[in-house]
C-alpha positions in Angstrom: -19.4 76.7 -49.6 -20.0 73.0 -50.0 -17.7 70.9 -52.2 -19.3 70.9 -55.6 -20.1 67.7 -57.6 -19.6 65.4 -54.6 -22.5 63.4 -53.2 -21.5 63.2 -49.6 -23.0 60.7 -47.1 -25.3 62.3 -44.5 -22.7 62.2 -41.8 -20.0 63.8 -43.9 -19.8 67.6 -44.4 -17.7 69.4 -47.0 -16.2 72.9 -47.1 -14.7 74.4 -50.2 -12.1 77.1 -49.7 -10.6 79.5 -52.2 -6.9 78.8 -51.7 -4.4 76.7 -49.7 -3.9 79.7 -47.4 -7.7 79.9 -46.7 -7.8 76.2 -46.1 -4.9 76.4 -43.6 -6.5 79.3 -41.7 -10.0 77.7 -41.6 -8.6 74.4 -40.5 -6.5 76.0 -37.7 -9.5 77.9 -36.3 -11.7 74.7 -36.4 -9.0 72.7 -34.6 -8.2 75.4 -32.0 -11.9 75.8 -31.2 -12.3 72.0 -30.7 -9.2 71.9 -28.5 -10.5 74.8 -26.3 -13.8 73.0 -25.9 -12.0 69.8 -24.8 -9.8 71.7 -22.3 -12.9 73.5 -20.9 -14.8 70.2 -20.5 -12.1 67.9 -19.0 -9.0 70.0 -18.5 -6.9 68.7 -21.4 -7.0 67.9 -25.1 -5.3 65.5 -27.5 -4.6 66.4 -31.1 -3.4 63.8 -33.7 -2.1 65.1 -37.0 -0.7 63.7 -40.2 2.7 64.5 -41.8 3.8 65.2 -45.4 4.3 68.5 -47.1 0.7 69.8 -47.2 0.1 70.5 -43.5 3.0 73.0 -43.1 0.9 76.1 -43.6 -1.8 74.6 -41.3 0.7 73.8 -38.6 2.1 77.4 -38.7 -1.4 78.9 -38.5 -2.4 76.6 -35.6 0.8 77.3 -33.6 -0.3 81.0 -33.4 -3.8 80.2 -32.1 -4.4 81.4 -28.6 -5.1 78.5 -26.2 -3.6 76.9 -23.2 -1.0 74.8 -25.0 0.3 73.3 -21.8 -2.9 71.3 -21.6 -2.6 69.9 -25.1 -0.9 66.7 -26.2 0.1 66.4 -29.9 0.7 63.1 -31.6 0.9 61.6 -35.1 -1.5 59.5 -37.2 1.6 58.0 -38.9 5.3 58.3 -39.1 8.2 57.5 -41.5 10.6 55.0 -39.9 13.5 57.4 -39.9 15.3 59.2 -37.0 13.7 62.5 -35.9 16.7 64.4 -37.4 16.0 63.0 -40.8 14.3 65.4 -43.2 11.4 63.0 -43.9 10.5 62.6 -40.2 6.9 63.7 -39.5 7.9 64.3 -35.8 10.6 66.7 -37.1 8.1 68.5 -39.3 5.7 69.0 -36.4 8.5 70.2 -34.1 9.7 72.7 -36.7 6.3 74.1 -37.8 3.8 73.5 -35.1 5.5 73.3 -31.7 6.8 76.8 -31.9 6.2 79.9 -29.7 3.4 79.2 -27.1 2.6 75.9 -28.9 6.0 74.6 -27.7 4.4 74.2 -24.3 2.3 71.3 -25.7 3.4 67.7 -24.8 4.5 65.7 -27.9 3.9 62.0 -28.2 6.0 60.5 -31.0 5.7 57.2 -32.8 9.3 56.6 -33.9 11.2 54.3 -31.7 14.8 53.4 -32.3 14.8 49.6 -32.7 16.5 46.9 -34.8 13.4 46.6 -37.1 10.3 48.6 -38.1 8.2 45.7 -36.6 9.9 46.1 -33.2 9.5 49.9 -33.4 5.8 49.5 -34.1 5.5 47.2 -31.0 7.2 49.7 -28.8 5.0 52.5 -30.2 1.9 50.5 -29.6 2.9 49.9 -26.0 3.6 53.6 -25.5 0.3 54.6 -27.0 -1.5 52.9 -24.1 -0.8 56.1 -22.2 -2.4 58.4 -24.8 -5.6 60.0 -23.6 -8.7 59.8 -25.9 -8.2 61.7 -29.2 -10.2 64.9 -29.4 -9.2 66.0 -32.8 -7.8 64.0 -35.7 -6.5 65.7 -38.9 -6.0 63.4 -41.9 -4.7 63.9 -45.3 -5.2 61.8 -48.4 -3.0 60.6 -51.3 -4.1 60.3 -54.9 -4.0 56.5 -54.4 -6.7 56.8 -51.7 -4.4 56.2 -48.7 -4.7 58.1 -45.5 -2.3 58.1 -42.5 0.1 55.4 -43.7 -2.7 53.0 -44.6 -1.4 52.2 -48.1 -3.3 50.0 -50.6 -1.3 46.8 -51.0 0.7 47.0 -47.8 1.1 43.6 -46.1 -0.5 44.8 -42.8 -3.3 46.8 -44.3 -6.2 44.4 -43.8 -5.2 43.9 -40.1 -4.8 47.7 -39.6 -8.3 48.3 -41.1 -10.1 45.7 -38.9 -12.7 47.2 -36.6 -11.5 44.8 -33.9 -7.7 45.2 -34.5 -6.1 44.9 -31.1 -2.9 46.7 -32.1 -2.7 50.5 -31.7 0.2 50.8 -34.2 1.4 48.6 -37.1 4.3 48.7 -39.5 3.3 49.6 -43.1 5.0 49.7 -46.5 4.6 52.8 -48.7 5.2 52.8 -52.5 7.5 55.8 -52.1 10.8 56.4 -50.2 11.1 56.0 -47.3 9.0 52.9 -47.7 8.9 51.7 -44.0 6.2 53.5 -42.1 4.3 53.3 -38.8 0.6 54.0 -38.6 -2.1 54.1 -36.0 -4.8 51.5 -36.7 -8.4 52.1 -37.6 -9.9 51.5 -34.1 -7.7 54.2 -32.6 -8.0 56.6 -35.4 -11.8 56.2 -35.6 -12.1 56.9 -31.8 -11.5 60.6 -32.3 -14.3 62.9 -31.3 -13.7 65.1 -34.3 -12.1 64.0 -37.6 -11.1 66.4 -40.3 -9.8 65.6 -43.8 -7.7 68.3 -45.6 -7.6 67.9 -49.4 -6.0 70.1 -52.0 -6.2 70.1 -55.8 -8.5 68.7 -58.5 -6.6 65.4 -58.7 -7.4 64.6 -55.1 -11.0 65.8 -55.5 -11.2 63.2 -58.3 -9.7 60.6 -55.9 -12.3 61.5 -53.3 -15.1 61.1 -55.8 -13.8 57.7 -56.8 -13.6 56.7 -53.1 -17.2 57.8 -52.5 -18.3 55.7 -55.6 -17.1 52.4 -54.1 -16.9 50.4 -50.9 -13.7 48.3 -51.1 -11.8 49.8 -48.2 -8.6 47.9 -48.9 -8.5 49.4 -52.4 -8.9 52.9 -51.1 -8.4 53.1 -47.3 -9.8 56.6 -47.0 -13.2 54.9 -47.5 -12.9 53.7 -43.9 -13.6 57.3 -42.8 -16.2 58.3 -45.4 -19.1 56.5 -43.6 -18.3 58.1 -40.2 -18.7 61.7 -39.0 -16.2 63.6 -41.0 -15.5 67.2 -42.0 -13.7 67.6 -45.4 -11.9 70.9 -46.1 -10.9 71.2 -49.8 -9.3 73.9 -51.9 -8.3 73.9 -55.6 
């Protein structure tokens, strides 16, 4: 079912699911099918996911999907600048809920680097990302302020990260919530994904999405950078 009351651009598709459980299941099937297709076509696949609380059910559903996980590389769209052992770590979240069972055979490509500053950590992450193969599937979330990944409105590096010709693969960002120091992939790398999916839950975020579609200031609502590219939106109340 299409998402009601949203006038989506031609290149954006929307799917309305009945519950968070249905959203997690549908998203897992869609991602697994795309990863299988990539493995069939070139022998490997790259999946980039977002952190936070919402993806946990999706991660657990995806981990049980049958595919050759040894040929999959998993990485992150963004990370909190905290050690992996910290409860706010996105890498820790992925390891606990996605890289389990057969999915533990996947290669994980983390962003967090131990360094004296978040700026140095971002530089180290950007250098390491040069080894990442092209992204097959990107799964994004969205905040009620219109941020996605860790592309937060008002962050000092936001305009650089959103530049189509940004030369950096990863930049430090500041979030309005704790932990404030973040790392994010920049727009050129995120936008290079073959398939981009946006998972959104709740009426408040549906309203945010409607606001984003009604304007064009990307710095005000960074999710807008993805609303005029091929995108599949999965939403549930």
